[in-house]
C-alpha positions, 0 to 999 in steps of 0.5 A: 511520507512517514506517518510518524516523525522519526525518533532517530537522528544521526547519532542514534542511528550510528550507535544502533548500527555499530552496537547492534550490527557492527556496521560503521556508517560514513553517511546516513541519508533519509529517504522520503518514501512510504509510511515508515521512516527510511534511511540509506546507510553508506559505509566504505564498501557497502550500502544498507537500508534502515527502516524504522516502523511506526509505533503500531507495528508489532513483532509478529508482523515483522516475523511474518514478513521475514518468513514470507521473504525467505519463502519467496527467495527460495522460489527465486523471486527477487526480494530484499535480504535482511541483515541480522544483528550481532545477536542473530536477530532480524530486528532490534528496537529503539524507544519501543519502535521496531528497526530492521536493516536490509542490504541495499538494492541497486536500481531505481523506483518509479513514483505512483502514477508515472507508468506508461502502458508497457510498465503498467502491464509489467506491473500486473504480470509481476503481481500475478506471478507473486500471487501464484507463488504465494498460493503455495505458502501457508494460508495467511491470516485475513487479519479481519480484513473484511470488517476492516475494509469492506463491511457495512460497519466500516462504512457507518463508522467512516461516516461518523468519523468524517462528520466529526472531522468536518465539525472540528475543521478550523475555518481559517485553514487554507485547505478547509474548503476542499477538505470539507467538500471531499469529506461530504462527497465521501459521506454522500457516496457512503450513504448510498452504499449503505442503502444499496450495496449487497455486502454478501457479495464480498463472501463470493469473491476470490480470497488469496494470499497477497502482498497487501500493499502492492504498487509501483513504489514497492518495486525496485527496477534493476539495471539488469532488468530484474525487479525486486518486490519489497515491503511485505509487512501488510501481506495477508489473505484478502479479496484479490481483485482489491489488490489488482484494482488498487495497484492499477490505480496507483500505477497508470500515469493517466490517472494522475491527470484524472483520466481513467483508461478503461481499455488499459484497466481491462488489459491490466486485469487480463495480464493478471488473469494469465496467472490467477483465475478470477470468478464472475463476482471478482470481475463484476464488483472489482471497482465497487470493492475498491471504492467501498474501501476508499470512501470509508477512509479518512486517512490523510485528513485525520493525520493532517488534523492531528499534525498540520505538517502532514501536507504530503498525507493531505495531498494523498488524501486529496488524490484518493478522493479524486480517485473515488470520484473517477471510479464512481463515475465509471462504475458501470463502464468498468463493470461492463469491460471486466465481465467480458474477460 
């Protein structure tokens, strides 16, 4: 579900691989996963992954990811292996967009919200171990994460953006009714947060280096039982309970049917807490924090408005709004469960 259409075709990829990497592809297969454009590269004896980042992705982000992966690899954490270009660089460019090549990782991925209880708890443990290792890495930039996700200004701008989208919607569009209903719901809850939420609480939350986009789709399960963690491009220092709460919501299969199992959520936090200590504010406001980010986001709706072919992103937006409704309905029970930990 690439956010931007690819600038690449078979011939362009073939030329890049041959000229930049001395790799002769026999087959090139698109992979429909993530927000970047991915391609599986098959040669006579090896396989690779070629990744074309969005036009917004900057070189410094790629360099950061390379450094983190190198650090984790040295600490025996299973991570991808970058392939260098002929000129000994870790990435190249095509039409202004960054391209990297990695060794193919044998194994399988798990789609969001398909994990059973044991897989859910395993996911929490992998995250806990990862964050524990990253505590020994130089402090990552917060990259304005508070302002970007969890601020009053973010909420207010989100309200304005969604109000504007409602006025622009084509009434003949078959999804118009649901889109408008979703955006109005987000606006309603956002306005309640604007009036009642104490944003000073965010400063009291535990902030740690973390993956930044951790979920089951960032894990490759090997047949030998090893799990490889991929895609560290969004790694940063952030309120760690946001990563914990978000990853659970993209993992547990019951949420695919609109059911939030608060007992399983509690166990997820408990497993993570074996590796990382959480304070009382983390536990009390974990759900509020994630909801704060979700309700202020028009992601998926905006992309669909700009390009009506982005049905996958629109469906993702529908899922996240439904998630908002579930979390909002269960704010108090979640809080009561987590503070007992």
